BANU-7072 format. One record per residue (C-alpha): residue number from 1; residue in three letters; z, y negated, x negated. Coordinates in nm, 3 decimals. Last residue first. Layout:
N
r num = NUM residu = ALA pz = Z py = Y px = X $
...
END
This chain:
310
r num = 310 residu = GLY pz = 4.711 py = 0.108 px = -6.020 $
r num = 309 residu = ALA pz = 4.803 py = 0.217 px = -6.373 $
r num = 308 residu = LEU pz = 5.068 py = 0.484 px = -6.403 $
r num = 307 residu = GLY pz = 5.408 py = 0.376 px = -6.532 $
r num = 306 residu = ASP pz = 5.572 py = 0.413 px = -6.189 $
r num = 305 residu = TRP pz = 5.515 py = 0.790 px = -6.186 $
r num = 304 residu = PRO pz = 5.863 py = 0.894 px = -6.311 $
r num = 303 residu = GLU pz = 6.028 py = 0.654 px = -6.065 $
r num = 302 residu = LYS pz = 6.191 py = 0.356 px = -6.228 $
r num = 301 residu = ASP pz = 6.554 py = 0.245 px = -6.222 $
r num = 300 residu = PRO pz = 6.632 py = -0.125 px = -6.252 $
r num = 299 residu = ALA pz = 6.700 py = -0.317 px = -6.576 $
r num = 298 residu = ALA pz = 6.997 py = -0.459 px = -6.769 $
r num = 297 residu = ALA pz = 7.283 py = -0.287 px = -6.585 $
r num = 296 residu = GLN pz = 7.140 py = 0.060 px = -6.643 $
r num = 295 residu = GLY pz = 7.076 py = -0.026 px = -7.006 $
r num = 294 residu = ASP pz = 7.437 py = -0.133 px = -7.059 $
r num = 293 residu = PRO pz = 7.564 py = 0.179 px = -6.881 $
r num = 292 residu = CYS pz = 7.377 py = 0.401 px = -7.129 $
r num = 291 residu = HIS pz = 7.392 py = 0.780 px = -7.084 $
r num = 290 residu = ARG pz = 7.164 py = 0.797 px = -6.778 $
r num = 289 residu = ARG pz = 6.910 py = 0.574 px = -6.955 $
r num = 288 residu = PHE pz = 6.845 py = 0.829 px = -7.227 $
r num = 287 residu = ASP pz = 6.469 py = 0.861 px = -7.170 $
r num = 286 residu = CYS pz = 6.440 py = 0.482 px = -7.163 $
r num = 285 residu = TRP pz = 6.181 py = 0.342 px = -6.923 $
r num = 284 residu = SER pz = 6.400 py = 0.104 px = -6.722 $
r num = 283 residu = CYS pz = 6.563 py = -0.005 px = -7.049 $
r num = 282 residu = LEU pz = 6.227 py = -0.158 px = -7.141 $
r num = 281 residu = PRO pz = 6.312 py = -0.459 px = -6.925 $
r num = 280 residu = GLY pz = 6.593 py = -0.566 px = -7.160 $
r num = 279 residu = THR pz = 6.885 py = -0.433 px = -7.359 $
r num = 278 residu = ASN pz = 6.908 py = -0.371 px = -7.732 $
r num = 277 residu = PRO pz = 7.202 py = -0.132 px = -7.730 $
r num = 276 residu = PRO pz = 7.435 py = -0.148 px = -8.029 $
r num = 275 residu = PHE pz = 7.430 py = 0.133 px = -8.287 $
r num = 274 residu = ILE pz = 7.673 py = 0.027 px = -8.563 $
r num = 273 residu = ALA pz = 7.920 py = -0.081 px = -8.295 $
r num = 272 residu = ASP pz = 7.943 py = 0.279 px = -8.169 $
r num = 271 residu = ILE pz = 8.080 py = 0.379 px = -8.509 $
r num = 270 residu = GLU pz = 8.361 py = 0.122 px = -8.506 $
r num = 269 residu = PRO pz = 8.427 py = 0.188 px = -8.138 $
r num = 268 residu = PRO pz = 8.492 py = 0.561 px = -8.192 $
r num = 267 residu = VAL pz = 8.226 py = 0.812 px = -8.090 $
r num = 266 residu = VAL pz = 8.256 py = 1.049 px = -7.795 $
r num = 265 residu = PRO pz = 7.967 py = 1.290 px = -7.843 $
r num = 264 residu = PRO pz = 7.666 py = 1.233 px = -7.620 $
r num = 263 residu = VAL pz = 7.630 py = 1.480 px = -7.331 $
r num = 262 residu = ARG pz = 7.401 py = 1.784 px = -7.339 $
r num = 261 residu = GLU pz = 7.601 py = 2.002 px = -7.099 $
r num = 260 residu = ALA pz = 7.374 py = 2.298 px = -7.168 $
r num = 259 residu = GLY pz = 7.479 py = 2.304 px = -7.533 $
r num = 258 residu = THR pz = 7.807 py = 2.467 px = -7.430 $
r num = 257 residu = ALA pz = 8.133 py = 2.293 px = -7.501 $
r num = 256 residu = GLY pz = 8.366 py = 2.441 px = -7.763 $
r num = 255 residu = ALA pz = 8.562 py = 2.147 px = -7.894 $
r num = 254 residu = THR pz = 8.745 py = 1.891 px = -7.687 $
r num = 253 residu = GLY pz = 8.622 py = 1.545 px = -7.596 $
r num = 252 residu = SER pz = 8.641 py = 1.570 px = -7.217 $
r num = 251 residu = ARG pz = 8.263 py = 1.600 px = -7.188 $
r num = 250 residu = SER pz = 8.273 py = 1.876 px = -7.445 $
r num = 249 residu = ARG pz = 8.244 py = 1.860 px = -7.820 $
r num = 248 residu = SER pz = 7.977 py = 2.050 px = -8.008 $
r num = 247 residu = GLY pz = 7.818 py = 1.731 px = -8.144 $
r num = 246 residu = ALA pz = 8.092 py = 1.686 px = -8.399 $
r num = 245 residu = ALA pz = 7.983 py = 2.008 px = -8.567 $
r num = 244 residu = GLY pz = 8.239 py = 2.279 px = -8.633 $
r num = 243 residu = GLY pz = 8.602 py = 2.356 px = -8.723 $
r num = 242 residu = PHE pz = 8.737 py = 2.076 px = -8.507 $
r num = 241 residu = ALA pz = 8.874 py = 1.866 px = -8.794 $
r num = 240 residu = ARG pz = 8.584 py = 1.961 px = -9.018 $
r num = 239 residu = GLY pz = 8.336 py = 1.852 px = -8.752 $
r num = 238 residu = VAL pz = 8.520 py = 1.524 px = -8.695 $
r num = 237 residu = GLY pz = 8.503 py = 1.443 px = -9.065 $
r num = 236 residu = GLY pz = 8.137 py = 1.536 px = -9.085 $
r num = 235 residu = ALA pz = 8.060 py = 1.326 px = -8.779 $
r num = 234 residu = TRP pz = 8.229 py = 1.021 px = -8.933 $
r num = 233 residu = ALA pz = 8.047 py = 1.051 px = -9.266 $
r num = 232 residu = GLN pz = 7.731 py = 1.136 px = -9.076 $
r num = 231 residu = TYR pz = 7.753 py = 0.815 px = -8.873 $
r num = 230 residu = ARG pz = 7.815 py = 0.599 px = -9.179 $
r num = 229 residu = GLU pz = 7.527 py = 0.764 px = -9.363 $
r num = 228 residu = ASP pz = 7.289 py = 0.727 px = -9.070 $
r num = 227 residu = ALA pz = 7.372 py = 0.356 px = -9.036 $
r num = 226 residu = GLU pz = 7.292 py = 0.305 px = -9.404 $
r num = 225 residu = ALA pz = 6.967 py = 0.498 px = -9.363 $
r num = 224 residu = ALA pz = 6.870 py = 0.289 px = -9.058 $
r num = 223 residu = GLU pz = 6.913 py = -0.040 px = -9.245 $
r num = 222 residu = SER pz = 6.727 py = 0.090 px = -9.551 $
r num = 221 residu = GLY pz = 6.448 py = 0.226 px = -9.332 $
r num = 220 residu = ILE pz = 6.399 py = -0.108 px = -9.159 $
r num = 219 residu = GLU pz = 6.372 py = -0.289 px = -9.492 $
r num = 218 residu = GLU pz = 6.148 py = -0.017 px = -9.637 $
r num = 217 residu = ALA pz = 5.915 py = -0.035 px = -9.337 $
r num = 216 residu = ARG pz = 5.896 py = -0.412 px = -9.381 $
r num = 215 residu = GLY pz = 5.795 py = -0.364 px = -9.744 $
r num = 214 residu = LEU pz = 5.529 py = -0.117 px = -9.634 $
r num = 213 residu = HIS pz = 5.395 py = -0.362 px = -9.378 $
r num = 212 residu = ARG pz = 5.388 py = -0.640 px = -9.637 $
r num = 211 residu = ALA pz = 5.209 py = -0.413 px = -9.884 $
r num = 210 residu = LEU pz = 4.946 py = -0.336 px = -9.621 $
r num = 209 residu = SER pz = 4.896 py = -0.708 px = -9.566 $
r num = 208 residu = GLU pz = 4.857 py = -0.770 px = -9.939 $
r num = 207 residu = ASP pz = 4.612 py = -0.486 px = -9.998 $
r num = 206 residu = THR pz = 4.407 py = -0.636 px = -9.718 $
r num = 205 residu = HIS pz = 4.393 py = -0.494 px = -9.370 $
r num = 204 residu = GLU pz = 4.087 py = -0.469 px = -9.151 $
r num = 203 residu = TRP pz = 4.175 py = -0.478 px = -8.784 $
r num = 202 residu = GLU pz = 4.001 py = -0.311 px = -8.497 $
r num = 201 residu = VAL pz = 3.974 py = -0.320 px = -8.122 $
r num = 200 residu = VAL pz = 3.773 py = -0.068 px = -7.924 $
r num = 199 residu = SER pz = 3.728 py = -0.096 px = -7.549 $
r num = 198 residu = GLY pz = 3.624 py = 0.197 px = -7.328 $
r num = 197 residu = THR pz = 3.835 py = 0.058 px = -7.044 $
r num = 196 residu = PRO pz = 4.052 py = 0.361 px = -6.960 $
r num = 195 residu = LEU pz = 3.997 py = 0.512 px = -7.307 $
r num = 194 residu = HIS pz = 4.143 py = 0.235 px = -7.520 $
r num = 193 residu = HIS pz = 4.039 py = 0.306 px = -7.880 $
r num = 192 residu = LEU pz = 4.266 py = 0.126 px = -8.127 $
r num = 191 residu = GLU pz = 4.117 py = 0.095 px = -8.476 $
r num = 190 residu = VAL pz = 4.253 py = 0.061 px = -8.830 $
r num = 189 residu = LYS pz = 4.054 py = -0.051 px = -9.133 $
r num = 188 residu = ARG pz = 4.210 py = -0.053 px = -9.480 $
r num = 187 residu = CYS pz = 4.160 py = 0.295 px = -9.617 $
r num = 186 residu = PRO pz = 4.017 py = 0.321 px = -9.969 $
r num = 185 residu = ARG pz = 3.979 py = 0.680 px = -10.087 $
r num = 184 residu = ARG pz = 4.214 py = 0.897 px = -10.289 $
r num = 183 residu = LEU pz = 4.274 py = 1.147 px = -10.008 $
r num = 182 residu = MET pz = 4.654 py = 1.142 px = -10.017 $
r num = 181 residu = ARG pz = 4.697 py = 0.781 px = -10.129 $
r num = 180 residu = SER pz = 4.441 py = 0.640 px = -9.890 $
r num = 179 residu = SER pz = 4.570 py = 0.843 px = -9.596 $
r num = 178 residu = ALA pz = 4.930 py = 0.738 px = -9.666 $
r num = 177 residu = ILE pz = 4.843 py = 0.368 px = -9.680 $
r num = 176 residu = ALA pz = 4.625 py = 0.381 px = -9.369 $
r num = 175 residu = TYR pz = 4.883 py = 0.584 px = -9.174 $
r num = 174 residu = VAL pz = 5.154 py = 0.335 px = -9.273 $
r num = 173 residu = ALA pz = 4.939 py = 0.046 px = -9.151 $
r num = 172 residu = LEU pz = 4.870 py = 0.223 px = -8.822 $
r num = 171 residu = ALA pz = 5.240 py = 0.292 px = -8.767 $
r num = 170 residu = LEU pz = 5.351 py = -0.063 px = -8.846 $
r num = 169 residu = SER pz = 5.114 py = -0.201 px = -8.584 $
r num = 168 residu = SER pz = 5.080 py = -0.578 px = -8.627 $
r num = 167 residu = ARG pz = 4.707 py = -0.597 px = -8.694 $
r num = 166 residu = ALA pz = 4.607 py = -0.338 px = -8.434 $
r num = 165 residu = ASP pz = 4.816 py = -0.506 px = -8.165 $
r num = 164 residu = ASP pz = 4.680 py = -0.844 px = -8.275 $
r num = 163 residu = GLY pz = 4.329 py = -0.713 px = -8.222 $
r num = 162 residu = THR pz = 4.421 py = -0.653 px = -7.863 $
r num = 161 residu = PRO pz = 4.522 py = -0.344 px = -7.667 $
r num = 160 residu = ALA pz = 4.403 py = -0.281 px = -7.310 $
r num = 159 residu = ARG pz = 4.700 py = -0.264 px = -7.077 $
r num = 158 residu = ARG pz = 4.738 py = 0.031 px = -6.837 $
r num = 157 residu = GLY pz = 4.806 py = 0.275 px = -7.116 $
r num = 156 residu = THR pz = 4.564 py = 0.541 px = -7.247 $
r num = 155 residu = LYS pz = 4.539 py = 0.457 px = -7.618 $
r num = 154 residu = TYR pz = 4.376 py = 0.664 px = -7.892 $
r num = 153 residu = ASP pz = 4.436 py = 0.578 px = -8.259 $
r num = 152 residu = VAL pz = 4.160 py = 0.581 px = -8.520 $
r num = 151 residu = VAL pz = 4.239 py = 0.526 px = -8.890 $
r num = 150 residu = VAL pz = 3.928 py = 0.449 px = -9.095 $
r num = 149 residu = LEU pz = 3.848 py = 0.590 px = -9.440 $
r num = 148 residu = GLU pz = 3.611 py = 0.428 px = -9.687 $
r num = 147 residu = GLU pz = 3.311 py = 0.540 px = -9.891 $
r num = 146 residu = GLY pz = 3.067 py = 0.516 px = -9.604 $
r num = 145 residu = ARG pz = 3.267 py = 0.539 px = -9.285 $
r num = 144 residu = ARG pz = 3.497 py = 0.838 px = -9.305 $
r num = 143 residu = ASP pz = 3.704 py = 0.892 px = -8.993 $
r num = 142 residu = LEU pz = 4.069 py = 0.990 px = -8.947 $
r num = 141 residu = ARG pz = 4.169 py = 1.083 px = -8.595 $
r num = 140 residu = ASP pz = 4.493 py = 1.095 px = -8.399 $
r num = 139 residu = VAL pz = 4.693 py = 1.042 px = -8.720 $
r num = 138 residu = ARG pz = 5.025 py = 1.224 px = -8.758 $
r num = 137 residu = GLY pz = 5.310 py = 1.071 px = -8.952 $
r num = 136 residu = SER pz = 5.501 py = 1.087 px = -9.277 $
r num = 135 residu = LEU pz = 5.719 py = 0.859 px = -9.485 $
r num = 134 residu = ALA pz = 5.963 py = 0.951 px = -9.763 $
r num = 133 residu = LEU pz = 6.127 py = 0.613 px = -9.810 $
r num = 132 residu = VAL pz = 6.316 py = 0.404 px = -10.068 $
r num = 131 residu = SER pz = 6.130 py = 0.420 px = -10.400 $
r num = 130 residu = THR pz = 5.815 py = 0.479 px = -10.199 $
r num = 129 residu = ARG pz = 5.666 py = 0.799 px = -10.071 $
r num = 128 residu = THR pz = 5.357 py = 0.904 px = -9.879 $
r num = 127 residu = ALA pz = 5.256 py = 1.132 px = -9.596 $
r num = 126 residu = VAL pz = 4.967 py = 1.222 px = -9.371 $
r num = 125 residu = THR pz = 4.967 py = 1.474 px = -9.087 $
r num = 124 residu = ARG pz = 4.628 py = 1.524 px = -8.926 $
r num = 123 residu = GLU pz = 4.579 py = 1.525 px = -8.551 $
r num = 122 residu = VAL pz = 4.208 py = 1.532 px = -8.634 $
r num = 121 residu = GLY pz = 4.106 py = 1.479 px = -8.996 $
r num = 120 residu = VAL pz = 3.809 py = 1.383 px = -9.208 $
r num = 119 residu = PRO pz = 3.613 py = 1.347 px = -8.888 $
r num = 118 residu = GLU pz = 3.280 py = 1.533 px = -8.846 $
r num = 117 residu = ASP pz = 2.996 py = 1.306 px = -8.744 $
r num = 116 residu = SER pz = 2.782 py = 1.583 px = -8.591 $
r num = 115 residu = PRO pz = 2.937 py = 1.540 px = -8.247 $
r num = 114 residu = ASP pz = 2.841 py = 1.170 px = -8.245 $
r num = 113 residu = LEU pz = 3.087 py = 1.008 px = -8.006 $
r num = 112 residu = THR pz = 3.018 py = 0.745 px = -7.739 $
r num = 111 residu = THR pz = 2.941 py = 1.007 px = -7.471 $
r num = 110 residu = ALA pz = 3.280 py = 1.163 px = -7.550 $
r num = 109 residu = TYR pz = 3.452 py = 0.853 px = -7.415 $
r num = 108 residu = GLY pz = 3.293 py = 0.903 px = -7.075 $
r num = 107 residu = SER pz = 3.400 py = 1.265 px = -7.064 $
r num = 106 residu = VAL pz = 3.751 py = 1.169 px = -7.177 $
r num = 105 residu = MET pz = 3.797 py = 0.912 px = -6.901 $
r num = 104 residu = GLU pz = 3.620 py = 1.111 px = -6.631 $
r num = 103 residu = ARG pz = 3.863 py = 1.396 px = -6.696 $
r num = 102 residu = ALA pz = 4.152 py = 1.149 px = -6.693 $
r num = 101 residu = ARG pz = 4.057 py = 1.031 px = -6.345 $
r num = 100 residu = ASP pz = 4.015 py = 1.386 px = -6.220 $
r num = 99 residu = ARG pz = 4.357 py = 1.478 px = -6.360 $
r num = 98 residu = TRP pz = 4.496 py = 1.160 px = -6.210 $
r num = 97 residu = ALA pz = 4.383 py = 1.259 px = -5.863 $
r num = 96 residu = SER pz = 4.515 py = 1.612 px = -5.907 $
r num = 95 residu = SER pz = 4.858 py = 1.487 px = -6.018 $
r num = 94 residu = GLN pz = 4.877 py = 1.250 px = -5.723 $
r num = 93 residu = GLU pz = 4.793 py = 1.532 px = -5.482 $
r num = 92 residu = ALA pz = 5.037 py = 1.771 px = -5.646 $
r num = 91 residu = ASP pz = 5.327 py = 1.533 px = -5.589 $
r num = 90 residu = ARG pz = 5.498 py = 1.224 px = -5.728 $
r num = 89 residu = PHE pz = 5.383 py = 1.298 px = -6.081 $
r num = 88 residu = GLY pz = 5.625 py = 1.351 px = -6.367 $
r num = 87 residu = ASP pz = 5.488 py = 1.671 px = -6.517 $
r num = 86 residu = GLY pz = 5.134 py = 1.789 px = -6.439 $
r num = 85 residu = ILE pz = 5.006 py = 1.852 px = -6.791 $
r num = 84 residu = TRP pz = 4.631 py = 1.928 px = -6.788 $
r num = 83 residu = GLY pz = 4.509 py = 2.163 px = -7.058 $
r num = 82 residu = ASN pz = 4.229 py = 2.328 px = -6.863 $
r num = 81 residu = ALA pz = 4.129 py = 2.002 px = -6.693 $
r num = 80 residu = LEU pz = 4.112 py = 1.809 px = -7.019 $
r num = 79 residu = LEU pz = 3.924 py = 2.084 px = -7.198 $
r num = 78 residu = VAL pz = 3.670 py = 2.100 px = -6.915 $
r num = 77 residu = GLY pz = 3.620 py = 1.723 px = -6.924 $
r num = 76 residu = ALA pz = 3.560 py = 1.724 px = -7.298 $
r num = 75 residu = MET pz = 3.320 py = 2.014 px = -7.248 $
r num = 74 residu = ALA pz = 3.115 py = 1.803 px = -7.005 $
r num = 73 residu = PRO pz = 3.089 py = 1.524 px = -7.259 $
r num = 72 residu = THR pz = 2.944 py = 1.771 px = -7.510 $
r num = 71 residu = ARG pz = 3.083 py = 1.921 px = -7.829 $
r num = 70 residu = ARG pz = 2.976 py = 2.277 px = -7.755 $
r num = 69 residu = ASP pz = 2.681 py = 2.279 px = -7.999 $
r num = 68 residu = TYR pz = 2.907 py = 2.167 px = -8.285 $
r num = 67 residu = PRO pz = 3.162 py = 2.443 px = -8.243 $
r num = 66 residu = GLU pz = 3.484 py = 2.323 px = -8.075 $
r num = 65 residu = ARG pz = 3.764 py = 2.187 px = -8.290 $
r num = 64 residu = TRP pz = 3.652 py = 1.829 px = -8.227 $
r num = 63 residu = TRP pz = 3.692 py = 1.882 px = -7.854 $
r num = 62 residu = ALA pz = 4.042 py = 2.029 px = -7.900 $
r num = 61 residu = ALA pz = 4.167 py = 1.700 px = -8.050 $
r num = 60 residu = LEU pz = 4.007 py = 1.508 px = -7.763 $
r num = 59 residu = ALA pz = 4.167 py = 1.735 px = -7.503 $
r num = 58 residu = ASN pz = 4.510 py = 1.718 px = -7.666 $
r num = 57 residu = HIS pz = 4.504 py = 1.338 px = -7.678 $
r num = 56 residu = VAL pz = 4.400 py = 1.316 px = -7.312 $
r num = 55 residu = SER pz = 4.670 py = 1.558 px = -7.195 $
r num = 54 residu = VAL pz = 4.934 py = 1.380 px = -7.406 $
r num = 53 residu = GLY pz = 4.845 py = 1.043 px = -7.258 $
r num = 52 residu = VAL pz = 4.832 py = 1.162 px = -6.898 $
r num = 51 residu = SER pz = 5.165 py = 1.343 px = -6.931 $
r num = 50 residu = ASN pz = 5.313 py = 1.028 px = -7.086 $
r num = 49 residu = HIS pz = 5.199 py = 0.829 px = -6.782 $
r num = 48 residu = ALA pz = 5.369 py = 1.087 px = -6.558 $
r num = 47 residu = TRP pz = 5.706 py = 1.039 px = -6.725 $
r num = 46 residu = ARG pz = 5.930 py = 1.339 px = -6.777 $
r num = 45 residu = PRO pz = 6.267 py = 1.326 px = -6.603 $
r num = 44 residu = GLY pz = 6.566 py = 1.191 px = -6.800 $
r num = 43 residu = ARG pz = 6.680 py = 1.323 px = -7.133 $
r num = 42 residu = GLN pz = 6.995 py = 1.527 px = -7.188 $
r num = 41 residu = PRO pz = 7.184 py = 1.405 px = -7.493 $
r num = 40 residu = THR pz = 7.086 py = 1.568 px = -7.824 $
r num = 39 residu = PRO pz = 7.354 py = 1.819 px = -7.914 $
r num = 38 residu = ARG pz = 7.410 py = 1.668 px = -8.153 $
r num = 37 residu = ASP pz = 7.382 py = 1.291 px = -8.172 $
r num = 36 residu = LEU pz = 7.181 py = 1.168 px = -8.469 $
r num = 35 residu = TYR pz = 6.807 py = 1.136 px = -8.406 $
r num = 34 residu = THR pz = 6.740 py = 1.057 px = -8.042 $
r num = 33 residu = PHE pz = 7.078 py = 0.940 px = -7.909 $
r num = 32 residu = ARG pz = 7.143 py = 0.738 px = -8.223 $
r num = 31 residu = TYR pz = 6.797 py = 0.580 px = -8.212 $
r num = 30 residu = ARG pz = 6.847 py = 0.499 px = -7.843 $
r num = 29 residu = ARG pz = 7.161 py = 0.312 px = -7.946 $
r num = 28 residu = PRO pz = 6.980 py = 0.134 px = -8.230 $
r num = 27 residu = CYS pz = 6.719 py = -0.004 px = -7.988 $
r num = 26 residu = ASP pz = 6.370 py = -0.131 px = -8.071 $
r num = 25 residu = LEU pz = 6.403 py = -0.155 px = -8.451 $
r num = 24 residu = TRP pz = 6.570 py = 0.182 px = -8.483 $
r num = 23 residu = THR pz = 6.306 py = 0.334 px = -8.255 $
r num = 22 residu = ASN pz = 6.032 py = 0.165 px = -8.458 $
r num = 21 residu = LEU pz = 6.156 py = 0.329 px = -8.777 $
r num = 20 residu = ARG pz = 6.174 py = 0.672 px = -8.612 $
r num = 19 residu = SER pz = 5.825 py = 0.632 px = -8.469 $
r num = 18 residu = PRO pz = 5.690 py = 0.525 px = -8.808 $
r num = 17 residu = THR pz = 5.816 py = 0.860 px = -8.939 $
r num = 16 residu = CYS pz = 6.123 py = 0.919 px = -9.152 $
r num = 15 residu = THR pz = 6.288 py = 1.070 px = -9.457 $
r num = 14 residu = TYR pz = 6.517 py = 0.820 px = -9.630 $
r num = 13 residu = LEU pz = 6.494 py = 0.896 px = -10.000 $
r num = 12 residu = ARG pz = 6.819 py = 0.999 px = -10.166 $
r num = 11 residu = ARG pz = 6.967 py = 0.727 px = -10.385 $
r num = 10 residu = PRO pz = 6.899 py = 0.759 px = -10.755 $
r num = 9 residu = MET pz = 7.185 py = 0.886 px = -10.976 $
r num = 8 residu = GLY pz = 7.345 py = 0.608 px = -11.178 $
r num = 7 residu = GLU pz = 7.697 py = 0.741 px = -11.139 $
r num = 6 residu = LEU pz = 7.703 py = 1.106 px = -11.044 $
r num = 5 residu = PRO pz = 7.809 py = 1.178 px = -10.688 $
r num = 4 residu = LEU pz = 8.139 py = 1.370 px = -10.655 $
r num = 3 residu = GLN pz = 8.115 py = 1.728 px = -10.539 $
r num = 2 residu = ASP pz = 8.348 py = 1.814 px = -10.254 $
r num = 1 residu = MET pz = 8.582 py = 2.107 px = -10.320 $
END
């Protein structure tokens, strides 16, 4: 027998990351594919530019875990080469060329670092709560400058970020708020370090600007939580009708499909309407493009290596 909710009981907090909030904001359909549909629809091929980014992030995180006397620019390059991810490249030659390019990138960046200036955190998970959200995320690096903390985020894309990117980033603001609350130190400055160009852009938040970001996060989270509840209410009903989860349905809509098929469940129009596609040029880069006719019509296909800088 289902338990009825008690009147006046507080609403359950919406558990999320900045990435989840931004996915809802960018495209509700992609949000559904990513976080709600089970089994998760099959993704497209891995992107080479993501392989570069993950390889660089991993190398820099590993560099700080090395003993002090091994934190050299050369070691950064070694760590990059040893942990290189070759997915998404056109061929072995392109992968090798980008591995060398990324090795130079991290070695050059390491020359700007003081190996004795130990960060407060590297790839550190930070979290905080509001009356609406249970937020968490992972910071690339958290520095202490004097009595204050600074959020550092690495970037490897073709476009160098601007100060406006740092100012408007919901993720960086959330990381600053969570870091300050967890470690009980002021944290208002956020920085974007662009490794391909060596540029660093920063933004120093005020209490007011951080509060605005948090309020915006709550607005987005409330919208997504309501959509989640409506989806789960439908999925739960379908699961009971079929004796299992809604996501276990086959391509033809019957129960018992294997997870290997990885196709989105067939949702009724009233549920699909809650998660409309937000179409545009970014549809070319969507991992779930194969499952979205609207996205396919809105933008052309891309090769997995097309996101690499020239």
